[in-house]
N, CA, C and O of each residue as an XYZ file, in Angstrom:
652
protein
N     120.164    141.120    108.310
C     120.721    139.782    108.335
C     119.838    138.889    107.475
O     118.612    138.940    107.576
N     120.448    138.084    106.643
C     119.721    137.190    105.757
C     119.861    135.764    106.263
O     120.946    135.306    106.623
N     118.729    135.082    106.276
C     118.738    133.690    106.699
C     118.648    132.811    105.462
O     117.715    132.940    104.670
N     119.591    131.941    105.299
C     119.581    131.022    104.162
C     118.943    129.718    104.590
O     119.345    129.115    105.585
N     117.952    129.287    103.838
C     117.291    128.014    104.118
C     117.891    126.946    103.231
O     118.044    127.152    102.027
N     118.226    125.828    103.800
C     118.788    124.754    102.962
C     117.730    124.245    101.991
O     116.536    124.259    102.288
N     118.176    123.809    100.856
C     117.257    123.259     99.853
C     116.615    121.997    100.409
O     117.292    121.147    100.987
N     115.304    121.883    100.229
C     114.621    120.691    100.720
C     114.921    119.533     99.788
O     114.769    119.668     98.574
N     115.347    118.392    100.331
C     115.728    117.265     99.478
C     114.522    116.569     98.850
O     114.689    115.773     97.926
N     113.325    116.850     99.327
C     112.159    116.150     98.783
C     111.228    117.122     98.058
O     110.009    116.969     98.123
N     111.786    118.113     97.371
C     110.978    119.034     96.591
C     110.362    118.261     95.428
O     111.076    117.598     94.676
N     109.041    118.342     95.277
C     108.338    117.571     94.262
C     108.510    118.200     92.886
O     108.511    119.422     92.740
N     108.655    117.347     91.889
C     108.784    117.784     90.502
C     107.720    117.052     89.674
O     107.317    115.946     90.033
N     107.264    117.653     88.575
C     106.249    116.980     87.748
C     106.780    115.675     87.170
O     107.950    115.579     86.798
N     105.915    114.678     87.098
C     106.281    113.398     86.488
C     106.490    113.564     84.994
O     105.765    114.302     84.327
N     107.482    112.873     84.487
C     107.795    112.978     83.060
C     106.990    111.971     82.255
O     106.526    110.957     82.777
N     106.838    112.274     80.979
C     106.150    111.361     80.065
C     106.716    111.541     78.664
O     107.014    112.654     78.233
N     106.855    110.426     77.968
C     107.276    110.439     76.576
C     106.232    109.664     75.787
O     105.685    108.674     76.272
N     105.960    110.117     74.573
C     105.026    109.418     73.689
C     105.711    109.180     72.354
O     106.211    110.110     71.720
N     105.726    107.925     71.940
C     106.250    107.547     70.633
C     105.042    107.091     69.818
O     104.287    106.214     70.237
N     104.875    107.705     68.647
C     103.663    107.469     67.857
C     104.013    107.090     66.424
O     104.894    107.684     65.802
N     103.309    106.095     65.922
C     103.427    105.665     64.529
C     102.204    106.219     63.806
O     101.074    105.878     64.158
N     102.413    107.071     62.796
C     101.312    107.712     62.083
C     101.294    107.229     60.640
O     102.289    107.344     59.924
N     100.156    106.688     60.221
C     100.006    106.175     58.868
C      99.387    107.195     57.934
O      98.698    108.115     58.374
N      99.635    107.028     56.631
C      99.124    107.935     55.603
C      98.381    107.144     54.536
O      98.485    105.920     54.471
N      97.629    107.855     53.699
C      96.779    107.220     52.685
C      97.578    106.437     51.658
O      97.057    105.481     51.083
N      98.827    106.810     51.409
C      99.634    106.096     50.416
C     100.318    104.858     51.010
O     101.244    104.310     50.412
N      99.860    104.424     52.184
C     100.359    103.246     52.895
C     101.804    103.404     53.382
O     102.545    102.428     53.498
N     102.174    104.619     53.655
C     103.467    104.890     54.274
C     103.193    105.379     55.692
O     102.043    105.620     56.060
N     104.235    105.523     56.471
C     104.075    105.954     57.854
C     105.317    106.697     58.328
O     106.373    106.639     57.698
N     105.169    107.393     59.448
C     106.289    108.059     60.105
C     106.232    107.734     61.591
O     105.186    107.360     62.122
N     107.374    107.885     62.250
C     107.460    107.718     63.703
C     107.798    109.079     64.283
O     108.676    109.778     63.777
N     107.092    109.457     65.356
C     107.386    110.714     66.032
C     107.560    110.448     67.520
O     107.024    109.483     68.065
N     108.321    111.327     68.163
C     108.558    111.230     69.596
C     108.259    112.588     70.210
O     108.553    113.623     69.613
N     107.675    112.583     71.398
C     107.353    113.837     72.071
C     108.603    114.587     72.509
O     108.539    115.789     72.768
N     109.736    113.902     72.597
C     111.005    114.545     72.905
C     111.570    115.085     71.598
O     111.974    114.313     70.728
N     111.600    116.398     71.459
C     112.028    117.005     70.196
C     113.508    116.779     69.899
O     113.938    116.971     68.762
N     114.291    116.377     70.892
C     115.714    116.130     70.663
C     115.967    114.799     69.966
O     117.069    114.560     69.474
N     114.972    113.941     69.920
C     115.147    112.623     69.310
C     115.136    112.716     67.788
O     114.382    113.497     67.208
N     115.975    111.915     67.155
C     116.042    111.851     65.699
C     115.220    110.659     65.230
O     115.441    109.528     65.664
N     114.281    110.920     64.351
C     113.376    109.889     63.862
C     113.665    109.580     62.397
O     114.140    110.446     61.663
N     113.382    108.356     61.969
C     113.573    108.019     60.550
C     112.520    108.741     59.701
O     111.489    109.190     60.203
N     112.809    108.835     58.422
C     111.879    109.490     57.511
C     110.672    108.624     57.197
O     110.564    107.485     57.651
N     109.778    109.184     56.419
C     108.560    108.481     55.997
C     108.944    107.250     55.186
O     109.824    107.309     54.328
N     108.270    106.126     55.466
C     108.636    104.870     54.815
C     107.396    104.007     54.613
O     106.387    104.167     55.299
N     107.495    103.093     53.660
C     106.421    102.128     53.436
C     106.699    100.808     54.151
O     105.859     99.909     54.134
N     107.859    100.684     54.774
C     108.207     99.487     55.530
C     107.638     99.628     56.948
O     108.346    100.025     57.874
N     106.367     99.302     57.101
C     105.672     99.495     58.375
C     106.223     98.610     59.485
O     106.273     99.024     60.643
N     106.631     97.410     59.142
C     107.180     96.504     60.153
C     108.467     97.078     60.746
O     108.677     97.023     61.957
N     109.320     97.626     59.890
C     110.577     98.220     60.377
C     110.291     99.449     61.235
O     110.944     99.654     62.259
N     109.324    100.264     60.828
C     108.977    101.448     61.622
C     108.377    101.052     62.969
O     108.656    101.689     63.984
N     107.561    100.011     62.981
C     106.966     99.542     64.237
C     108.060     99.022     65.182
O     108.029     99.304     66.380
N     109.022     98.267     64.649
C     110.147     97.790     65.468
C     110.960     98.969     66.005
O     111.357     98.985     67.170
N     111.202     99.963     65.131
C     111.959    101.137     65.560
C     111.223    101.864     66.686
O     111.846    102.258     67.672
N     109.923    102.047     66.554
C     109.141    102.755     67.578
C     109.187    102.005     68.908
O     109.355    102.621     69.961
N     109.040    100.695     68.869
C     109.094     99.898     70.102
C     110.474     99.983     70.740
O     110.585    100.126     71.957
N     111.528     99.895     69.930
C     112.886     99.987     70.458
C     113.175    101.390     70.985
O     113.885    101.539     71.979
N     112.638    102.412     70.337
C     112.850    103.785     70.781
C     112.177    104.013     72.139
O     112.763    104.634     73.025
N     110.956    103.514     72.302
C     110.260    103.628     73.591
C     111.022    102.872     74.674
O     111.154    103.361     75.796
N     111.517    101.693     74.347
C     112.296    100.909     75.319
C     113.588    101.631     75.691
O     114.027    101.560     76.839
N     114.200    102.326     74.732
C     115.422    103.075     75.022
C     115.144    104.233     75.977
O     115.944    104.501     76.874
N     114.009    104.926     75.792
C     113.626    105.977     76.740
C     113.432    105.386     78.133
O     113.893    105.954     79.122
N     112.756    104.256     78.208
C     112.491    103.624     79.506
C     113.788    103.180     80.172
O     113.920    103.280     81.392
N     114.734    102.699     79.397
C     115.996    102.233     79.961
C     116.876    103.396     80.403
O     117.559    103.300     81.422
N     116.866    104.481     79.656
C     117.728    105.623     79.951
C     117.195    106.486     81.100
O     117.968    107.178     81.762
N     115.908    106.450     81.334
C     115.317    107.306     82.365
C     115.583    106.748     83.753
O     115.395    105.558     84.003
N     116.015    107.607     84.640
C     116.171    107.251     86.041
C     114.923    107.743     86.749
O     114.602    108.930     86.695
N     114.231    106.855     87.401
C     112.981    107.231     88.064
C     113.313    108.122     89.256
O     114.157    107.784     90.086
N     112.649    109.239     89.324
C     112.903    110.202     90.396
C     111.911    109.962     91.530
O     110.699    109.993     91.317
N     112.418    109.727     92.713
C     111.561    109.435     93.869
C     110.719    110.623     94.276
O     109.698    110.449     94.940
N     111.115    111.831     93.897
C     110.374    113.025     94.290
C     109.436    113.526     93.191
O     108.990    114.673     93.242
N     109.131    112.693     92.204
C     108.247    113.105     91.111
C     106.785    112.948     91.506
O     106.417    112.043     92.254
N     105.960    113.855     90.984
C     104.512    113.711     91.119
C     104.055    112.651     90.137
O     104.758    112.338     89.177
N     102.907    112.116     90.373
C     102.310    111.136     89.459
C     101.872    111.861     88.186
O     101.062    112.786     88.242
N     102.410    111.437     87.038
C     102.012    112.065     85.771
C     100.537    111.812     85.489
O      99.842    112.678     84.959
N     100.072    110.638     85.839
C      98.653    110.309     85.653
C      97.785    111.269     86.471
O      96.770    111.760     85.978
N      98.177    111.533     87.703
C      97.432    112.444     88.557
C      97.435    113.864     88.033
O      96.468    114.597     88.240
N      98.506    114.270     87.355
C      98.564    115.629     86.809
C      97.587    115.801     85.649
O      97.208    116.925     85.321
N      97.180    114.700     85.029
C      96.160    114.760     83.974
C      94.789    114.372     84.524
O      93.893    114.003     83.766
N      94.632    114.457     85.835
C      93.395    114.119     86.555
C      92.961    112.683     86.289
O      91.771    112.388     86.178
N      93.940    111.803     86.189
C      93.723    110.356     86.038
C      92.808    110.023     84.855
O      91.951    109.145     84.952
N      92.998    110.732     83.741
C      92.192    110.484     82.540
C      92.454    109.100     81.945
O      91.614    108.579     81.211
N      93.586    108.508     82.247
C      93.920    107.197     81.692
C      93.110    106.070     82.324
O      93.008    104.990     81.742
N      92.529    106.299     83.506
C      91.657    105.298     84.140
C      90.413    105.997     84.693
O      90.244    106.087     85.909
N      89.534    106.495     83.804
C      88.382    107.293     84.240
C      87.342    106.503     85.034
O      86.602    107.090     85.823
N      87.271    105.202     84.844
C      86.251    104.403     85.533
C      86.616    104.103     86.979
O      85.749    103.733     87.771
N      87.879    104.256     87.330
C      88.332    103.943     88.679
C      89.037    105.151     89.253
O      90.071    105.577     88.738
N      88.493    105.694     90.300
C      89.104    106.845     90.970
C      89.942    106.366     92.137
O      89.564    105.440     92.854
N      91.076    107.004     92.319
C      91.960    106.675     93.428
C      92.710    107.922     93.838
O      92.754    108.900     93.092
N      93.283    107.893     94.988
C      94.165    108.964     95.434
C      95.585    108.571     95.057
O      96.017    107.455     95.346
N      96.303    109.462     94.427
C      97.687    109.169     94.073
C      98.488    108.958     95.357
O      98.477    109.798     96.256
N      99.171    107.841     95.425
C      99.947    107.507     96.629
C     100.970    106.444     96.286
O     100.865    105.760     95.269
N     101.945    106.322     97.142
C     102.950    105.270     96.996
C     104.177    105.750     96.263
O     104.290    106.917     95.889
N     105.084    104.835     96.070
C     106.353    105.131     95.407
C     106.126    105.417     93.930
O     105.120    105.003     93.354
N     107.057    106.116     93.332
C     106.980    106.441     91.913
C     107.572    105.290     91.108
O     108.631    104.760     91.444
N     106.871    104.912     90.038
C     107.342    103.859     89.145
C     107.336    104.396     87.718
O     106.601    105.331     87.401
N     108.151    103.805     86.869
C     108.178    104.144     85.456
C     107.445    103.034     84.723
O     107.803    101.863     84.847
N     106.423    103.393     83.962
C     105.627    102.394     83.260
C     105.714    102.607     81.755
O     105.913    103.721     81.269
N     105.561    101.516     81.048
C     105.458    101.528     79.591
C     104.056    101.053     79.255
O     103.657     99.945     79.611
N     103.305    101.920     78.554
C     101.946    101.558     78.140
C     101.926    101.381     76.631
O     102.389    102.240     75.882
N     101.378    100.244     76.199
C     101.255     99.965     74.772
C     100.131     98.968     74.577
O     100.175     97.857     75.105
N      99.132     99.365     73.822
C      98.014     98.481     73.512
C      98.359     97.730     72.231
O      98.394     98.339     71.161
N      98.612     96.432     72.309
C      99.030     95.690     71.116
C      97.941     95.587     70.047
O      98.256     95.367     68.877
N      96.677     95.741     70.419
C      95.629     95.664     69.407
C      95.622     96.903     68.519
O      95.288     96.812     67.338
N      95.983     98.052     69.067
C      96.079     99.269     68.265
C      97.481     99.351     67.675
O      97.644     99.533     66.469
N      98.492     99.216     68.528
C      99.871     99.104     68.093
C     100.507    100.343     67.504
O     101.503    100.229     66.789
N      99.976    101.518     67.772
C     100.541    102.725     67.171
C     101.131    103.710     68.167
O     101.820    104.648     67.765
N     100.878    103.520     69.453
C     101.326    104.490     70.453
C     101.999    103.763     71.614
O     101.486    102.764     72.119
N     103.154    104.281     72.028
C     103.872    103.796     73.194
C     104.030    104.984     74.136
O     104.500    106.042     73.718
N     103.646    104.825     75.397
C     103.773    105.881     76.401
C     104.690    105.398     77.510
O     104.545    104.278     78.001
N     105.632    106.241     77.904
C     106.501    105.975     79.046
C     106.214    107.094     80.034
O     106.339    108.270     79.694
N     105.825    106.733     81.273
C     105.406    107.744     82.237
C     105.899    107.420     83.634
O     106.050    106.254     83.999
N     106.151    108.476     84.420
C     106.415    108.342     85.846
C     105.065    108.489     86.543
O     104.466    109.564     86.522
N     104.590    107.418     87.156
C     103.301    107.441     87.848
C     103.458    106.870     89.254
O     104.485    106.277     89.586
N     102.439    107.055     90.062
C     102.493    106.531     91.430
C     102.080    105.060     91.450
O     101.489    104.551     90.498
N     102.400    104.404     92.538
C     102.096    102.978     92.674
C     100.599    102.713     92.750
O     100.162    101.597     92.468
N      99.795    103.720     93.127
C      98.345    103.530     93.195
C      97.720    103.555     91.801
O      96.773    102.813     91.541
N      98.232    104.395     90.902
C      97.670    104.504     89.551
C      98.198    103.433     88.601
O      97.489    103.029     87.679
N      99.414    102.974     88.804
C     100.043    102.036     87.861
C      99.198    100.798     87.564
O      99.047    100.454     86.392
N      98.637    100.107     88.569
C      97.856     98.914     88.230
C      96.511     99.222     87.570
O      95.875     98.321     87.022
N      96.075    100.468     87.614
C      94.795    100.844     87.019
C      94.911    101.191     85.540
O      93.896    101.292     84.850
N      96.120    101.374     85.048
C      96.344    101.726     83.651
C      96.357    100.467     82.800
O      97.063     99.506     83.105
N      95.574    100.481     81.733
C      95.480     99.305     80.859
C      96.758     99.127     80.043
O      97.400    100.102     79.653
N      97.113     97.883     79.794
C      98.253     97.516     78.947
C      99.547     98.165     79.444
O     100.292     98.757     78.665
N      99.801     98.049     80.732
C     100.947     98.704     81.359
C     101.922     97.692     81.912
O     101.529     96.666     82.468
N     103.202     97.991     81.754
C     104.279     97.196     82.330
C     105.159     98.131     83.147
O     105.606     99.162     82.645
N     105.409     97.779     84.401
C     106.325     98.562     85.227
C     107.743     98.195     84.807
O     108.135     97.030     84.866
N     108.512     99.205     84.381
C     109.871     98.930     83.905
C     110.950     99.365     84.895
O     112.087     98.904     84.803
N     110.611    100.242     85.837
C     111.596    100.679     86.834
C     110.878    101.264     88.037
O     109.755    101.757     87.931
N     111.536    101.203     89.168
C     111.015    101.775     90.403
C     112.000    102.786     90.930
O     113.203    102.678     90.689
N     111.494    103.777     91.654
C     112.364    104.792     92.244
C     113.165    104.180     93.376
O     112.657    103.368     94.148
N     114.408    104.576     93.465
C     115.247    104.115     94.572
C     114.798    104.823     95.837
O     114.512    106.020     95.820
N     114.739    104.090     96.920
C     114.337    104.692     98.192
C     115.466    105.585     98.695
O     116.631    105.185     98.685
N     115.123    106.788     99.133
C     116.175    107.652     99.661
C     116.729    107.081    100.954
O     115.981    106.591    101.800
N     118.040    107.149    101.100
C     118.665    106.625    102.310
C     118.572    107.685    103.393
O     118.838    108.862    103.150
N     118.197    107.265    104.575
C     118.096    108.181    105.691
C     119.435    108.250    106.401
O     120.067    107.231    106.679
N     119.847    109.459    106.683
C     121.109    109.640    107.408
C     120.812    109.512    108.892
O     119.981    110.243    109.433
N     121.486    108.594    109.540
C     121.268    108.419    110.970
C     122.233    109.308    111.732
O     123.394    109.456    111.350
N     121.746    109.896    112.807
C     122.560    110.805    113.610
C     123.573    110.029    114.446
O     124.649    110.548    114.740
N     123.250    108.801    114.833
C     124.130    108.021    115.679
C     124.601    106.780    114.933
O     123.842    106.176    114.175
N     125.847    106.408    115.150
C     126.311    105.155    114.536
C     125.646    103.978    115.235
O     125.214    104.115    116.379
N     125.552    102.834    114.583
C     124.924    101.679    115.220
C     125.685    101.267    116.484
O     126.907    101.391    116.560
N     124.944    100.784    117.456
C     125.549    100.371    118.730
C     126.466     99.171    118.502
O     126.131     98.282    117.719
N     127.626     99.133    119.178
C     128.520     97.990    118.999
C     127.912     96.736    119.614
O     127.191     96.805    120.610
N     128.205     95.613    119.021
C     127.714     94.334    119.510
C     128.632     93.891    120.650
O     129.849     93.849    120.474
N     128.062     93.557    121.833
C     128.916     93.141    122.946
C     129.613     91.818    122.636
O     129.083     90.965    121.924
N     130.793     91.676    123.182
C     131.562     90.451    122.964
C     130.876     89.288    123.668
O     130.358     89.431    124.776
N     130.883     88.152    123.015
C     130.234     86.971    123.584
C     131.101     86.388    124.701
O     132.321     86.290    124.575
N     130.438     86.004    125.801
C     131.156     85.343    126.897
C     130.910     83.855    126.809
O     129.921     83.397    126.236
N     131.818     83.123    127.379
C     131.626     81.676    127.423
C     130.409     81.410    128.279
O     130.271     81.992    129.354
N     129.551     80.568    127.837
C     128.325     80.348    128.577
C     127.910     78.900    128.582
O     128.593     78.027    128.047
N     126.794     78.673    129.189
C     126.200     77.357    129.279
C     125.464     77.100    127.972
O     124.825     78.017    127.457
N     125.525     75.890    127.410
C     124.788     75.606    126.187
C     123.307     75.932    126.358
O     122.730     75.736    127.427
N     122.726     76.419    125.312
C     121.312     76.788    125.368
C     121.140     78.283    125.434
O     120.004     78.756    125.482
N     122.205     79.048    125.439
C     122.117     80.494    125.419
C     122.134     81.162    126.767
O     122.107     82.391    126.836
N     122.177     80.400    127.848
C     122.219     80.979    129.184
C     123.662     81.134    129.598
O     124.520     80.350    129.194
N     123.933     82.145    130.403
C     125.293     82.334    130.867
C     125.295     82.508    132.379
O     124.294     82.887    132.988
N     126.405     82.230    132.939
C     126.563     82.360    134.389
C     127.880     83.058    134.660
O     128.912     82.681    134.105
N     127.850     84.079    135.515
C     129.115     84.766    135.776
C     130.140     83.874    136.479
O     131.335     84.163    136.417
N     129.715     82.812    137.137
C     130.655     81.941    137.835
C     131.091     80.751    137.000
O     132.007     80.021    137.378
N     130.446     80.561    135.882
C     130.792     79.406    135.050
C     132.130     79.623    134.376
O     132.388     80.692    133.822
N     132.959     78.640    134.421
C     134.268     78.718    133.804
C     134.245     78.016    132.457
O     133.258     77.371    132.103
N     135.341     78.141    131.700
C     135.376     77.481    130.394
C     135.463     75.994    130.481
O     135.501     75.316    129.454
């Protein structure tokens, strides 16, 4: 006899991460690359401003299209919290999707699923989405509300009081 176990609804999955990078060359041209190999990137160009806008919009599109998974592990924790080496914490809390971009460097955009404990420790980070809380199925329907009886003002009632 074989016993079938139902799939656990809270099976943990690795946190996702995307990296969009602007790479410059000696001839003052640049390219944009994405860690997602399915993405189509523009060719090498000398219009750095246009490439920078494209990279920012591409990272924002990944952040908008991604649905944060409540059962994801913290991506930061999977890299042993290398993004915030000076501050150690235990990964905990709800999963959030963050966009990291240092405007002073301006060449790399990271979109990651991280935990709520690591998110505030990451420099130059904006939380763009939060995981939806799973709804709990209740075994019993809510109790019906009893019908209101005519009562004495002030919230007190008397079984002998008439209307």
